[in-house]
TORZA-347093 format. One line per field, with one value per residue: x, y, z of N, C-alpha, C in turn; residue number from 0. Coordinates in steps of 0.2 Angstrom, whole numbers. Each point is the difference from the previous one (the first is absolute). Example, Ala and Ser with C-alpha at 12.3 -4.5 7.8 and 13.67 -1.06 7.14 Angstrom:
% residues 2
n_east: (66;-2)
n_north: (-28;5)
n_up: (39;-4)
ca_east: (-4;4)
ca_north: (6;6)
ca_up: (0;1)
c_east: (4;-4)
c_north: (6;5)
c_up: (0;3)
pos: (0;1)
% end
This chain:
% residues 510
n_east: (102;2;1;-6;-3;3;-3;-5;1;4;-5;-5;3;1;5;2;3;5;6;-2;-6;3;4;-5;-3;5;-1;-6;3;5;-4;-3;5;2;-6;-1;6;-1;-6;5;4;-4;-5;4;-2;-5;3;3;-6;-2;4;-2;-7;-1;-5;-5;-4;-2;7;2;-5;2;7;-3;-3;5;4;-2;1;5;2;-3;2;5;-1;-6;3;5;-4;-3;5;2;-7;2;6;-2;-2;3;-3;-5;0;1;-5;-4;2;0;-5;-3;3;-1;-6;0;3;-4;-5;3;1;-6;3;-6;-3;1;6;1;-3;3;6;-2;-1;6;4;-4;2;7;0;-4;5;3;-3;-4;6;4;-4;-1;6;0;-5;4;5;-4;-3;4;-6;1;2;-5;-4;4;-1;-6;-1;4;-4;-6;3;1;-6;-3;3;-1;-6;0;3;-4;-2;0;-3;-4;-1;0;-4;-4;0;-1;-5;-1;-3;4;3;-5;2;7;-3;-3;7;3;-5;1;7;-1;-4;5;4;-3;-3;3;4;-2;-1;-5;-1;-3;-6;-4;-4;-4;6;-2;-1;7;-3;3;-6;-2;5;-1;-7;3;4;-4;-3;5;4;-5;-4;5;1;-7;0;6;-2;-6;3;4;-5;-4;-6;0;-1;7;1;-4;3;6;-3;-2;6;4;-4;1;7;0;-4;4;5;-4;-2;6;2;-5;2;6;0;6;-2;4;-5;-2;-3;-3;7;-1;-4;6;-4;2;0;-5;-3;3;-2;-6;-1;3;-4;-5;2;1;-6;-2;2;-1;-6;-1;3;-4;-4;0;1;-4;-5;1;0;-5;-4;0;2;-3;6;0;6;2;-2;3;5;-3;0;6;-1;-2;6;3;-3;1;6;1;-3;3;5;0;-2;5;2;0;3;3;0;2;-6;2;-6;-1;4;-2;-7;1;3;-4;-4;4;0;-6;1;4;-4;-4;5;1;-6;1;5;-3;2;-2;-2;2;6;0;-3;4;4;-3;-1;6;1;-4;2;6;-1;-3;5;5;-5;-2;6;2;-5;1;6;-1;-4;4;5;-2;-2;6;-3;2;-4;-3;4;3;-6;-2;5;0;-6;2;4;-5;-4;5;1;-7;0;6;-2;-6;4;5;-5;-3;2;5;-5;-4;5;1;-7;0;5;-2;-6;4;4;5;2;7;1;0;-4;4;-2;6;4;-3;0;6;1;-3;3;6;-1;1;-4;-4;1;-1;-5;-2;2;-3;-4;1;3;-1;2;5;1;-1;4;5;0;0;5;4;-1;1;5;1;-1;2;5;-3;0;7;2;-3;2;6;-1;-2;5;4;-4;0;7;0;-4;4;5;-3;0;5;3;-5;-1;6;0;2)
n_north: (1074;6;1;-3;3;5;-2;-1;6;2;-3;3;5;-2;-4;6;-4;0;2;-3;2;6;0;-2;4;4;-2;1;5;-2;-3;6;4;-3;0;7;2;-4;3;5;1;-6;3;6;-3;-1;4;5;0;0;4;3;-1;1;4;-5;-2;-5;-1;2;-3;-5;1;0;-5;-3;5;1;-7;0;5;-1;-6;4;4;-3;-6;3;2;-5;-3;5;-1;-7;-1;4;5;4;-4;-1;7;0;-5;2;6;-2;-3;6;4;-4;-2;6;1;-4;3;5;-4;-1;-6;-1;-2;-6;2;2;-5;-4;3;0;-6;0;2;-4;-4;2;0;-5;0;2;-2;-5;-2;2;-3;-5;0;1;-4;-4;0;-1;3;6;1;6;0;-3;4;5;-3;-1;7;2;-4;2;6;-2;-2;5;5;-4;-1;6;1;-5;1;7;-1;-4;4;5;-3;-3;6;2;-4;-4;-6;-2;5;-3;-5;1;2;-5;-2;4;-2;-6;0;5;-4;-5;5;3;-6;-4;4;-2;-7;3;-4;-4;-1;-5;5;-3;-3;-3;-6;-2;1;-6;-3;6;0;-6;1;5;-4;-5;6;4;-4;-4;6;3;-6;-2;6;-1;-6;3;5;-5;-4;5;-2;-2;-7;1;5;-3;-6;3;3;-6;-2;5;-1;-7;1;4;-4;-5;4;2;-6;-2;5;-2;-6;2;1;-2;1;-4;-1;6;-5;3;1;-6;0;3;3;4;-5;-3;5;2;-6;0;6;-1;-5;3;5;-4;-3;6;2;-6;-1;7;-1;-5;4;6;-3;-4;4;4;-6;-4;5;5;-5;3;2;-4;2;0;-6;-1;3;-4;-4;4;3;-6;-2;5;-1;-6;2;5;-5;-5;5;2;-6;0;5;-4;-5;5;1;-5;-3;-5;-1;6;1;-6;1;7;-2;-4;5;4;-4;0;7;-2;-4;5;4;-5;0;7;-1;-4;-5;6;-1;6;0;5;-4;-5;5;3;-6;-2;6;-1;-6;2;5;-5;-5;4;4;-5;-2;7;2;-6;0;6;-1;-5;4;5;-4;-3;-3;5;-4;1;5;-5;-3;6;2;-6;2;6;-3;-3;6;3;-5;0;6;0;-5;3;5;-4;-3;6;6;-3;-4;6;3;-4;0;6;0;-5;4;6;-3;2;-6;2;-3;-6;2;0;-6;0;2;-4;-5;2;0;-6;0;4;6;0;-5;4;5;-4;-4;6;1;-6;4;-2;5;-4;-6;3;4;-6;-4;5;1;-7;-1;6;-2;-6;2;4;-6;-1;5;0;-6;-1;4;-3;-6;3;2;-6;-3;4;0;-6;1;5;-4;-5;4;2;-6;-3;5;-1;-3;-1;4;6)
n_up: (733;-2;7;1;-5;3;6;-3;-4;5;4;-3;-1;-6;3;-1;-5;4;1;6;-1;-3;5;4;-4;1;6;0;-3;4;4;-1;0;6;3;-2;2;5;-1;-2;5;2;-4;2;5;-3;-6;4;2;-6;-1;5;0;-6;1;1;-5;3;2;-6;-2;4;-2;-6;0;4;-1;-6;-1;4;-3;-6;2;2;-5;-2;0;-3;-4;0;0;-5;-2;1;-2;-5;-4;5;4;-4;-1;6;1;-4;2;6;-1;-3;5;5;-2;-1;6;3;-3;2;5;-2;2;1;-5;3;2;-6;-2;5;-1;-6;2;4;-5;-3;5;1;-7;1;5;-6;-5;2;3;-5;-4;4;1;-6;1;4;-4;-5;6;-1;-3;1;6;2;-4;3;6;-2;-2;5;5;-3;1;7;0;-4;4;5;-2;-2;7;1;-6;2;6;-2;-6;4;5;-5;-3;7;2;4;-2;6;-4;-4;3;0;-5;2;1;-4;-4;3;0;-4;-3;1;-1;-5;-2;5;-3;-6;0;2;4;-4;3;-1;4;-4;-1;5;0;-1;-6;2;1;2;3;2;1;3;3;2;2;2;3;1;2;3;3;0;2;4;2;0;2;3;2;1;-3;7;2;1;-5;-4;2;-1;-6;-1;1;-3;-5;0;1;-5;-3;2;-3;-5;0;2;-4;-4;2;0;7;0;-6;-3;-4;2;-2;5;1;-3;5;1;-4;5;5;-2;-1;5;3;-3;1;6;0;-3;4;5;-1;-1;6;4;-3;1;6;1;-3;4;6;-2;-2;6;3;-2;-1;5;4;5;3;5;2;-7;0;5;-4;-5;6;1;-6;-2;3;-2;-6;1;2;-5;-4;3;0;-6;0;5;-2;-6;3;3;-6;-3;-2;4;-1;0;6;3;-2;2;5;1;-1;4;4;-1;0;5;2;-1;3;5;1;0;3;4;-4;-3;6;-1;3;-4;-5;1;0;-6;-2;2;-3;-6;-1;1;-4;-4;0;-1;-4;-4;1;-1;-4;-3;0;-1;-5;-2;2;-3;-4;2;6;4;4;-6;2;5;2;1;3;3;0;1;4;2;0;3;4;1;0;3;3;1;2;2;4;1;1;4;2;-1;3;5;1;-1;5;4;-1;0;5;-5;0;0;-6;3;4;5;2;4;-5;-4;5;1;-6;-1;6;0;0;7;0;-4;4;5;-4;-1;6;0;-4;-7;-2;-6;3;4;-5;-3;5;1;-7;-1;5;-2;-6;1;3;-5;-2;7;-2;-6;0;2;-4;-5;3;0;-6;-2;2;-3;-6;0;2;-5;-3;3;-1;-6;0;2;-3;-3;6;-2;6;-3)
ca_east: (0;6;5;0;2;7;3;-1;3;7;-1;-3;4;6;6;5;7;5;6;1;-4;3;6;-3;-2;6;3;-5;1;6;-2;-5;5;3;-4;-2;6;1;-4;2;7;3;0;6;5;-2;5;5;-2;0;7;4;-3;-2;-7;-4;-5;-5;3;1;-7;-2;4;-4;-7;-2;-1;-7;-5;0;-1;-7;-4;0;-1;-6;1;5;-4;-5;5;2;-5;-1;6;3;3;7;3;0;4;7;2;0;6;6;0;1;7;4;-1;3;8;1;-2;6;6;-3;4;-4;-6;-5;0;-2;-7;-2;1;-5;-7;0;-1;-7;-3;2;-2;-7;-1;3;-4;-6;2;1;-6;-4;3;-1;-6;1;5;-4;-7;-4;-1;3;7;0;0;6;5;-1;3;7;1;-1;5;6;-1;1;7;4;-2;4;7;2;4;6;4;2;5;6;3;3;5;6;0;-2;-8;-3;0;-7;-3;3;-3;-5;3;1;-7;-4;3;-2;-6;0;3;-4;-7;-2;1;-5;-7;-4;-3;-7;-3;-7;0;-3;2;-2;6;2;-4;5;-3;-1;7;1;-4;2;6;-3;-4;4;6;-2;-2;6;4;-4;0;6;1;-5;3;5;-1;-7;-4;3;-3;3;-2;-7;-1;3;-5;-6;1;0;-7;-4;3;-2;-7;0;3;-5;-5;3;1;-7;-2;4;-1;6;3;7;-1;-7;-3;-5;3;-2;-7;1;2;6;5;0;1;7;4;0;4;7;2;0;5;6;0;2;7;5;0;4;7;2;1;4;6;3;1;6;6;1;-2;4;7;3;2;-4;0;-3;-8;-3;-1;-5;-6;1;-5;-7;0;0;-7;-4;1;-2;-7;-3;1;-4;-7;-3;-4;-6;-5;-4;-5;-4;-2;5;-2;1;7;2;-2;4;7;0;-1;7;3;-3;3;7;-1;-3;6;3;-5;0;7;1;7;5;1;7;1;-4;-8;0;1;-6;-6;1;-1;-8;-2;2;-4;-7;0;3;-5;-6;2;1;-7;-4;3;-2;-7;0;2;-5;-7;0;1;8;2;0;4;5;-3;-2;6;1;-5;3;7;-2;-2;6;3;-4;0;6;-1;-5;3;4;-4;-5;3;6;-2;-2;6;3;-4;1;7;0;-4;2;7;2;7;4;1;7;1;0;-7;0;0;-7;-5;2;-1;-8;-3;0;4;6;3;2;6;5;1;3;7;4;-2;3;-2;-6;-5;-1;-4;-7;-4;-2;-5;-7;-2;-3;-7;-5;-1;-4;-7;-6;0;-6;-6;1;-1;-8;-2;2;-5;-7;1;0;-6;-4;1;-3;-7;-1;1;-5;-6;1;2;-5;-2;5;2;7)
ca_north: (-5;1;-2;-7;-2;1;-5;-7;0;-4;-7;-3;1;-5;2;0;-3;5;-2;-7;-4;-1;-4;-7;-2;-2;-7;-5;-1;-4;-7;0;0;-6;-6;1;-1;-7;-3;0;0;-6;-3;1;-5;-7;-4;-1;-5;-6;-2;-1;-5;-5;-3;-3;5;1;4;7;2;1;6;6;0;-2;7;3;-5;0;7;1;-5;1;7;2;-2;4;7;-2;-1;7;3;-3;0;6;1;1;-7;-4;3;-1;-7;-1;3;-4;-6;1;2;-6;-5;3;-1;-7;-2;3;-5;-7;-4;-4;3;-2;4;7;-1;1;7;4;-2;3;7;2;0;6;5;1;4;7;5;3;4;6;4;1;5;7;2;3;6;6;-1;5;-3;4;-2;-8;-1;2;-5;-6;1;-2;-7;-3;2;-4;-7;0;1;-6;-4;3;0;-7;-1;4;-2;-7;0;2;-5;-6;3;1;-5;-7;0;1;7;2;-2;4;7;1;1;7;4;-2;2;6;-1;-4;5;6;-1;1;7;5;-2;-3;-6;1;-7;-1;-1;-6;-4;-7;-5;-1;-5;-4;-2;5;1;-6;1;6;-2;-5;4;5;-3;-4;4;4;-5;-2;5;0;-6;1;5;-3;-6;-1;-4;-6;-2;2;7;0;-3;4;5;-3;-1;6;3;-3;2;7;0;-2;6;5;-3;0;7;2;-3;1;6;5;-3;2;5;2;0;5;5;0;3;7;1;4;-5;-5;3;3;-6;-2;5;-2;-6;2;5;-4;-5;4;3;-5;-2;5;-1;-7;1;5;-2;-5;4;4;-3;-5;2;6;-2;4;-3;1;7;5;-1;2;7;2;0;4;6;-3;-1;6;3;-4;2;6;0;-2;5;5;-2;1;6;-1;-5;4;4;-4;-7;-5;-4;5;0;-6;-1;4;-2;-6;1;2;-7;-4;3;-3;-6;1;2;-7;-4;3;-1;-8;-2;4;6;2;1;6;-1;-3;4;4;-4;-1;6;0;-6;2;6;-2;-5;4;4;-4;-5;4;1;-6;-2;4;-2;-6;1;4;-3;-5;2;1;-6;-5;3;-4;-4;4;1;-6;-1;5;-3;-6;2;1;-6;-4;4;-1;-7;0;4;-5;-6;1;4;-3;-7;1;2;-6;-5;3;-1;-7;-2;4;-1;-4;-2;-1;-7;-2;1;-6;-1;4;7;2;0;6;6;1;1;7;5;-1;-7;1;4;-5;-4;4;1;-6;-1;4;7;1;-3;4;6;-2;-2;6;4;-4;-1;6;1;-4;3;6;-1;0;7;4;-3;1;7;1;-3;5;6;-2;0;7;3;-4;2;6;0;-3;6;4;-4;-2;6;6;3;2;7;2)
ca_up: (-5;-4;4;0;-7;-1;4;-4;-6;-1;1;-6;-6;-1;2;-6;1;-1;-3;2;-4;-7;1;0;-7;-4;3;-2;-7;-1;-2;-6;-5;-1;-3;-7;-4;0;-5;-7;-1;0;-7;-3;3;-2;-3;4;5;-4;-2;6;4;-5;2;-5;-3;5;5;-2;0;7;3;-2;2;7;4;0;3;7;2;-1;4;7;1;5;7;3;2;6;5;3;3;7;4;-1;-7;0;2;-5;-4;2;-1;-8;-3;2;-4;-7;-1;2;-5;-7;0;-1;-7;-5;0;-1;-4;-5;-2;5;6;-2;0;6;2;-3;3;6;-1;-1;6;3;-4;2;6;-1;-4;4;6;-2;-2;6;4;-3;3;7;0;-3;1;-4;-6;-6;0;-2;-7;-3;2;-4;-7;0;0;-7;-5;1;-3;-7;-2;1;-6;-5;1;0;-6;0;6;-2;-5;3;4;-4;-4;4;6;-1;0;6;2;0;7;5;0;6;7;2;0;5;7;3;2;7;5;0;1;7;3;-4;-1;6;-1;-2;-1;2;7;2;-6;0;0;-6;-3;-4;-6;-5;-3;-5;-5;-4;-4;-5;-5;-4;-3;-6;-5;-3;-4;-5;-5;-3;-4;-5;-4;-3;-3;-3;4;1;6;6;2;2;7;5;1;3;7;3;0;6;7;1;3;7;4;0;4;6;2;2;6;6;3;-2;-6;-2;-5;0;-7;-1;-4;-7;-1;0;-7;-1;1;-5;-7;0;0;-7;-4;1;-3;-7;-1;0;-6;-6;1;-1;-7;-4;1;-3;-7;-2;2;-5;-6;0;0;-5;-6;-2;1;5;6;5;3;-4;-1;7;0;-4;4;6;0;2;7;3;-1;5;6;0;-1;7;4;-2;0;7;0;-4;4;5;-3;-5;3;-2;-6;-5;-1;-3;-6;-4;0;-4;-7;-2;-1;-6;-6;-1;-3;-7;-4;-2;-5;-7;-3;-1;1;-3;5;2;7;2;1;6;5;1;2;7;3;1;5;7;2;2;5;6;3;2;5;6;2;1;6;6;2;3;7;3;1;4;6;2;3;-5;-6;-3;-5;-6;-4;-3;-5;-5;-2;-4;-7;-4;-2;-5;-6;-3;-3;-6;-6;-4;-2;-5;-6;-2;-3;-7;-4;-1;-5;-7;-2;-2;-6;-5;-2;-5;2;-6;-1;2;7;4;4;6;-2;-3;6;4;-4;-1;6;2;-4;3;-3;-7;0;2;-5;-6;2;-3;-7;-5;0;-4;3;6;-2;-2;6;4;-3;1;7;2;-3;4;7;-1;-4;4;4;-1;4;7;1;0;6;5;-1;3;7;3;0;5;7;0;1;7;5;0;2;7;4;-2;6;4;-1;1)
c_east: (6;6;1;2;8;4;0;4;7;-1;-2;4;6;6;5;7;5;6;2;-4;2;6;-2;-2;7;3;-5;0;5;-3;-5;5;3;-4;-2;6;1;-5;2;8;3;1;7;6;-1;5;6;-1;-1;7;4;-3;-2;-7;-3;-4;-5;2;0;-7;-2;4;-4;-7;-2;-1;-7;-5;-1;-2;-8;-4;0;-1;-6;2;5;-3;-4;5;2;-5;0;6;4;3;7;4;1;5;8;2;1;7;6;0;2;8;4;-1;3;7;1;-1;6;5;-3;4;-4;-7;-6;0;-2;-8;-3;0;-5;-7;0;-1;-7;-4;1;-3;-7;-1;2;-6;-6;1;1;-6;-5;3;-1;-7;1;4;-3;-7;-4;0;4;8;1;0;7;5;-2;2;7;1;-1;5;7;-1;1;8;4;-1;4;7;3;4;7;5;3;5;7;4;3;6;7;2;-2;-8;-2;-1;-7;-3;3;-2;-5;3;1;-6;-4;3;-2;-8;-1;2;-5;-7;-2;1;-6;-7;-3;-3;-8;-3;-7;-1;-4;0;-3;6;2;-3;4;-4;-1;7;1;-4;1;6;-2;-4;4;5;-2;-3;5;4;-4;0;6;1;-4;4;6;-1;-7;-5;3;-3;3;-2;-8;-2;2;-5;-6;1;0;-7;-4;2;-3;-8;0;3;-6;-5;2;0;-7;-3;3;-2;5;4;7;-1;-8;-3;-5;3;-1;-7;0;2;6;6;1;2;7;5;1;3;7;2;0;6;7;1;2;7;5;-1;4;7;2;2;6;8;3;1;6;7;1;-3;5;7;3;2;-5;-1;-3;-7;-3;0;-5;-7;0;-5;-7;0;0;-7;-5;1;-3;-8;-3;0;-5;-8;-3;-4;-6;-5;-4;-6;-5;-1;5;-2;2;8;3;-1;4;7;0;-2;7;4;-2;3;7;-1;-3;6;3;-4;0;7;2;8;5;2;7;1;-3;-7;-1;1;-6;-5;1;-1;-7;-2;2;-4;-7;0;2;-5;-5;2;1;-7;-3;4;-2;-7;0;2;-6;-7;0;1;7;3;2;5;5;-4;-2;6;2;-4;3;6;-2;-2;6;4;-4;0;6;0;-4;2;4;-4;-5;4;6;-1;-2;6;3;-3;1;7;0;-3;3;8;1;7;3;1;7;1;0;-7;0;-1;-6;-5;1;-2;-8;-3;-1;5;7;4;3;6;6;3;4;7;5;0;5;-4;-7;-6;-3;-4;-7;-4;-2;-5;-7;-2;-3;-6;-5;-1;-5;-7;-6;-1;-7;-6;1;-1;-8;-3;2;-5;-7;1;0;-7;-5;1;-2;-7;-2;1;-6;-7;1;2;-5;-2;6;2;8;2)
c_north: (1;-3;-8;-3;1;-5;-7;0;-4;-7;-3;1;-5;4;0;-2;6;-3;-7;-4;-1;-3;-7;-2;-2;-6;-5;-1;-5;-7;0;0;-7;-6;1;-1;-8;-3;-1;-1;-7;-3;1;-5;-7;-4;-2;-6;-7;-3;-2;-6;-6;-3;-3;6;1;3;7;3;2;5;7;0;-1;6;3;-4;1;7;1;-4;3;8;1;-3;4;7;-1;-1;6;3;-2;1;7;1;2;-6;-4;2;-1;-7;-1;3;-4;-7;0;1;-6;-5;3;-1;-8;-2;2;-5;-7;-4;-5;3;-2;5;7;0;1;7;4;-1;4;8;2;0;7;6;2;4;7;4;2;4;7;5;1;4;7;3;3;6;6;0;5;-3;3;-3;-8;0;1;-6;-7;1;-1;-7;-4;2;-4;-7;0;1;-6;-5;2;0;-7;-2;3;-3;-7;0;3;-5;-6;2;0;-5;-7;0;1;7;3;-2;5;7;1;2;7;4;-1;2;7;0;-3;5;5;-1;1;7;5;-2;-4;-7;1;-7;1;-1;-6;-5;-7;-5;-1;-7;-4;-3;5;2;-5;1;6;-2;-5;3;3;-4;-5;4;3;-5;-2;6;1;-6;1;4;-3;-6;-1;-4;-7;-2;3;7;0;-2;5;6;-2;-1;7;3;-3;2;7;0;-2;5;5;-3;1;7;3;-3;2;7;5;-3;3;6;1;0;6;6;1;2;8;1;4;-4;-5;3;3;-6;-3;5;-1;-6;1;4;-4;-5;4;2;-6;-3;4;-1;-6;1;4;-2;-5;4;4;-4;-5;2;6;-1;5;-5;1;7;5;-1;3;8;3;0;5;6;-2;-1;7;3;-4;3;7;1;-2;5;6;-1;2;7;0;-4;4;4;-4;-7;-5;-4;4;0;-6;-2;4;-3;-7;1;3;-7;-3;3;-2;-7;1;2;-6;-3;3;-1;-7;-1;4;6;1;1;7;-1;-4;4;4;-4;-1;6;1;-5;2;6;-2;-4;3;3;-5;-5;4;0;-6;-3;4;-2;-7;1;4;-3;-6;2;0;-6;-6;2;-5;-5;3;1;-6;-2;4;-3;-7;1;2;-6;-4;4;-1;-7;0;5;-4;-5;2;4;-3;-6;1;2;-7;-5;3;-1;-7;-2;3;-2;-5;-2;-2;-8;-2;1;-7;0;5;7;2;1;7;6;1;1;7;4;-1;-6;1;4;-4;-4;3;1;-5;-2;4;6;1;-4;3;6;-2;-2;6;4;-3;1;7;2;-4;3;6;-1;0;6;3;-3;1;8;2;-2;5;6;-2;-1;7;3;-4;2;7;0;-3;6;4;-3;-1;6;6;3;2;7;1;1)
c_up: (-5;3;-1;-7;-1;4;-4;-6;-1;1;-7;-6;-1;2;-7;2;0;-3;1;-5;-7;0;0;-7;-4;2;-3;-8;-2;-2;-6;-7;-1;-3;-7;-5;0;-5;-7;0;-1;-8;-3;3;-2;-4;4;6;-4;-1;7;4;-4;2;-6;-3;6;6;-1;1;8;3;-1;4;7;4;-1;2;7;2;-1;5;7;2;5;7;4;1;6;6;3;4;7;4;0;-7;0;2;-6;-6;2;0;-7;-2;3;-3;-7;-2;1;-6;-7;0;-1;-7;-5;0;-1;-4;-5;-2;5;6;-2;-1;7;3;-3;3;7;-1;-2;7;3;-4;1;6;-1;-3;4;6;-2;-1;6;5;-2;3;7;0;-3;0;-4;-8;-6;1;-2;-7;-3;2;-4;-7;0;0;-7;-5;1;-2;-7;-1;1;-6;-6;0;0;-6;0;5;-2;-5;3;4;-3;-4;4;5;-2;2;7;3;-1;7;5;0;6;6;1;0;7;7;2;2;7;5;1;2;7;2;-3;0;6;-1;-1;-1;2;7;2;-6;0;-1;-7;-3;-5;-6;-6;-3;-5;-6;-5;-5;-5;-6;-5;-4;-6;-6;-4;-4;-6;-6;-4;-5;-6;-5;-4;-4;-3;5;1;7;6;2;1;6;5;2;3;8;4;1;6;6;1;2;7;5;1;5;7;3;2;6;6;3;-1;-6;-1;-6;0;-7;-1;-3;-7;-2;-1;-8;-1;1;-5;-7;0;-1;-7;-5;1;-4;-8;-2;-1;-6;-6;0;-2;-7;-5;1;-3;-8;-2;2;-6;-7;-1;0;-5;-7;-3;2;5;6;6;3;-4;-1;7;0;-4;4;5;-1;2;8;3;0;5;7;1;0;7;5;-2;1;7;1;-4;4;5;-3;-4;3;-2;-6;-7;-2;-2;-7;-6;-1;-4;-8;-4;-1;-6;-6;-1;-4;-7;-5;-3;-5;-7;-3;0;2;-3;5;1;7;2;1;7;6;2;2;8;5;2;5;7;3;3;6;7;4;3;6;7;4;2;7;7;1;4;7;4;1;4;7;2;3;-5;-6;-3;-5;-6;-5;-3;-6;-6;-3;-4;-7;-4;-2;-5;-6;-4;-3;-6;-6;-4;-3;-6;-6;-2;-4;-7;-5;-1;-5;-7;-3;-3;-6;-6;-2;-5;1;-7;0;3;7;4;4;6;-1;-3;5;4;-4;-1;7;2;-4;3;-3;-7;0;2;-5;-6;1;-3;-7;-4;-1;-4;4;6;-2;-2;6;4;-3;1;7;2;-3;4;7;0;-3;5;4;-1;4;8;2;1;6;6;0;4;8;4;0;5;7;1;1;6;5;0;3;8;5;0;6;5;-2;1;7)
pos: (0;1;2;3;4;5;6;7;8;9;10;11;12;13;14;15;16;17;18;19;20;21;22;23;24;25;26;27;28;29;30;31;32;33;34;35;36;37;38;39;40;41;42;43;44;45;46;47;48;49;50;51;52;53;54;55;56;57;58;59;60;61;62;63;64;65;66;67;68;69;70;71;72;73;74;75;76;77;78;79;80;81;82;83;84;85;86;87;88;89;90;91;92;93;94;95;96;97;98;99;100;101;102;103;104;105;106;107;108;109;110;111;112;113;114;115;116;117;118;119;120;121;122;123;124;125;126;127;128;129;130;131;132;133;134;135;136;137;138;139;140;141;142;143;144;145;146;147;148;149;150;151;152;153;154;155;156;157;158;159;160;161;162;163;164;165;166;167;168;169;170;171;172;173;174;175;176;177;178;179;180;181;182;183;184;185;186;187;188;189;190;191;192;193;194;195;196;197;198;199;200;201;202;203;204;205;206;207;208;209;210;211;212;213;214;215;216;217;218;219;220;221;222;223;224;225;226;227;228;229;230;231;232;233;234;235;236;237;238;239;240;241;242;243;244;245;246;247;248;249;250;251;252;253;254;255;256;257;258;259;260;261;262;263;264;265;266;267;268;269;270;271;272;273;274;275;276;277;278;279;280;281;282;283;284;285;286;287;288;289;290;291;292;293;294;295;296;297;298;299;300;301;302;303;304;305;306;307;308;309;310;311;312;313;314;315;316;317;318;319;320;321;322;323;324;325;326;327;328;329;330;331;332;333;334;335;336;337;338;339;340;341;342;343;344;345;346;347;348;349;350;351;352;353;354;355;356;357;358;359;360;361;362;363;364;365;366;367;368;369;370;371;372;373;374;375;376;377;378;379;380;381;382;383;384;385;386;387;388;389;390;391;392;393;394;395;396;397;398;399;400;401;402;403;404;405;406;407;408;409;410;411;412;413;414;415;416;417;418;419;420;421;422;423;424;425;426;427;428;429;430;431;432;433;434;435;436;437;438;439;440;441;442;443;444;445;446;447;448;449;450;451;452;453;454;455;456;457;458;459;460;461;462;463;464;465;466;467;468;469;470;471;472;473;474;475;476;477;478;479;480;481;482;483;484;485;486;487;488;489;490;491;492;493;494;495;496;497;498;499;500;501;502;503;504;505;506;507;508;509)
% end
């Protein structure tokens, strides 16, 4: 009997990854860093793009928005495609396309061509992220190793988002606007060379046919909803964004209905019946809402209220970024001993303390207070997202890892949009209600200054010293007037996510 058990043990025990597996992780981190940097780096190139290509106001909006619209709409479809034809294959196709189109976008001669390039980048970007996370499951079959790998993956995503402003500031300071797109080429070339050598192919052994109607429905679901939320944040309640959200909701209902009726669905909706899976997805969503909403306020406060240059403002965020990375790694041994619900809830309560610090100081926060608040926020979110991402991957069947990863990525993208739309829109609304303009401004200048803090700073550059000082003082006070409310909502979001973790993950063991 003992001999039989010993014979079976090597078969049943998870295979631990060696040096090749960890080298594969390093390679898979490249697209993670690139896509997350790309989420924030473009904002620093917008003034130069506006001057060089002279797009209309609508054109400038589409240069920014078309990428996340296409990306969010196709994440689930591309994750499912990876399950069917091979996750490594989809990753390599996405990397090749992303690098080629990025090079073309860098030299786009018109705003219209740049918009088109950004749309195609969204298509190829949707192939990158779900593939990297789902391949981690096949590379790291041992759960302890997988937790470490996902901690590094989540840290890389956070690192890219925080590095975006620093990288963007350095590139625009020394090169032309196209350099922010060319950044993709040297990052993705090593991926294309090394991935076939280090990463084995992984896919669903019985995938079923490619479901084109479901792909279209997923795009028609996510893209209008993301667009509608963005428009509501900028323009308030209006027929177009409301209609877009209704269209997306209706398409989403049809998508769910189709998945439940198909023998081999593109996205198995039964995954959401698992409390650990659905709870982890919602926790990820709320965490990203809080993180992006915080960065929306802090980045503007540091640059436009405290007067820091972009690179220096980015440096203030670096301790929080480092804390997020370290926290994500240190939580791995803790997660082996404590229930995931307890670990996640504790982390999110720490994040709530970061928002509480902002709520108590309000608009008078110094850069030191903001640094401390971001350290607390990063510590909690870094720990919580490492554990929640690992739950999403481990609770889904191995053959559906791509689709499950895509759900996690969709929560990230939707959370980023909601972070700006909810927390950001409160600050914008408070600004517009509280701003007091000096007499004698031209109509165009008055409209720009009353719209955003950045507009007020731009208008002040062309005013006499006294008028400029009055406008800037009023604009900065107006911008900070909504900080207390926004921070209080951030505290509530973090505590809600913590309670959700305790409820939905109470039966999940370490």
